[in-house]
N, C-alpha and C positions, 0 to 999 in steps of 0.2 A: 244797443243800437235800436234807433228808431226806424220806422218803416222807410221813409223816405231814403235814408241812407242805404237800406237792403236794396230798394229798388234802383238805386244808383250803380250799385255792384251788379245787380241783374242785367240793366241795360248795357254796361261796359262788357260784360260777358257775350252778351249777343253780338254786341259791334265786333268783337274780337272773333268770334265764330263766323259771321259773315264776311269778314276779311280772310280768314283761313280758308273759307270754301270758295271764295273768289280766287285766290291764288292757286288752288287745285284746278279751277275751272281753265283758268289761262295756261297751266301746265299741260292740261288735257288737250286743249287747243292747239298748243305748240305742237304736242305729239301727232295729233291727228293732220295738222298742216305740214309738218314734217315728213310724214309718210308719202305725202304728195309731191315733195321736192319744195315746198315754201320755206325759206328761212327767216326766222325771227330777226327784224331789223332794228327794233326799238321797243321798249317797254317802259311805260311810265305810269305812276299813280299818281294823279293831278291833285293837290290841295293848293289852295291859294295863299296860304299864310304859315309860318311859325311863330310868328308875333304873339306875344302874350297880350297885345292891344287887340288883337282880332281874332277872337276864340271862334267866332262863326265860320270861319275859314279853315280850321285844323282839320276837319276830316274830308276825305278826297271826295271829289264830286265825280270822278271817272277814273277808270283804269283802261289801258288799251296795250295792244301790241300790233305793230305794223309787220307786214312779210313781204317778202321779194322773192322772185323766181327768175332765174336767168332766160328762160324760154320766153317769158313775159315781162321783158325789162321796161315795158311801157305802162305796166301795171304796178300800183301800191295797194296791196290787201290789207285789210284791218279786221281785228276782232276788238270790240270795246263792251265794258260794262258801265253803264250809265247809272250811278247811284240816286242822284237827285238833280233838280233844277235849281242850281245855286242863285241863278238869276230872276228866280221867283216869278216866271211870266207863264207858268202852266202848262209847259210842254212836256214835263216828266210827271206822271201820275203814280208811277210805280217803277221801280228799277228795271232796266232793259239790258238785255244781252243782244249786241248788235253785230252783224258782219257786213263787209261791203269791200269795194274797190273803188279807186281813183285810175282812171284811164287818160293818160298823157297823149294819146295818139299812136297808133302803129307806126314804128319807124323812129319813135321819139324814146328818150331815156331820160326819166326825171333824175335829179340830183337831191341831195339833203336840203338845198336852199329852195326846192320847189314844193316844200310842205310843211307843216308844223301841227303839234300836238292837238290843237282844236278840231283839226280834220275828224278826228275819231268821235266828235259830237255831231256829225253831219246828218244823221239819221233823224233827229228831232226837229230838223229845219226843212226835211224833204215835203215838197208842195202836196205829193199824194201820199203821205205817210201812212203806213198802216204797221201795228206791232202784233201782226198774226203770223209772220213768217214769210209774208209775200214779198218777193224781190220786186224793187221800183227802182226807177232810174230818172236822172235829170241830165238834160243836154248841155251843151256848153254854156250858153249864158246864165241858165237857172244854176248850174253847178259851181259857176266862178262867183255869182252873187252869194250865195249860200256860203261858201267857204271863206270869201272877203270878210263878209259880214262877221263869222264867226271868229276869223283871226284877229280882225280889228276890235271887235268886243273883248277880247281877252288880252289886248296890248301887243299883238304881233302884226308885223307888216311886212308882209312877203307878196310877190309876184304870183297869182294864182294862174297856173298854166293847165289846168286839169281840163280836158276835152268832154268828159262824161262822167258821172259817178253812178254807183248803184249800191242800194243798201237794203237789208232785211232785219227784222228785230223780232223778238219774243220777250214776253215778261221774264225777267230772271227767275222768279220762283217756280216757273213752270219747267225748268231744267234741273233736275235732281239727280242725274247719273250720267256718266260720259257717254255712253250710248245715246241718251237723248241730245246731247250736244252736238254729236256727229249726226246725227239723223235730221235734226231741226235746224241747225246752223251751218255746220261744215259742209255737209253734202249739198245742199242747195245753193251755198256761196260758191263751191268748187264747179257745179254743174252749170252755174250762170255764168262763170268766168269761160268755160269750155265752150258754151253756146254762143256767147259773144265774142269769141275770139278763134273759133274754128278750131 
């Protein structure tokens, strides 16, 4: 066996290890969110092709989990891991662990037709984006433009009804234990929701 063959095996083993660790991270997020009454609504690992003619799109760009809670029926919350910038526009310099929520306005209740998978990428398009765990928000016009652009870019066509969105993110490699996930992402996310919604 030559060195190139050995290196390919090493790379594939590392990719498999990354995905296993990411799966555990999502399971920990489910546990922490569940302890606070948030129910996982949807989970997806998004890649763009199974075709043998488009190998560059075989690996996932991002994985996410949406969460809902009866008390906050106007909020759609999420945790996402963004692995790379598939569009090659320089927005993802390293994998990110993100959290956030979409506010449809108190008294409103969103439906499955009011959001789609690309919403989980919204942090990388935030106008005052920071990847240091700081919570940032966008008002109605900006939030709707970001989400419309993301969904159109990915081939989805939905009417965006979000009134406000808030996100935070940290580099994925800085989270090595479940306690760090809770302290740096889950707790600030839930604290932000409580502060925003009384």
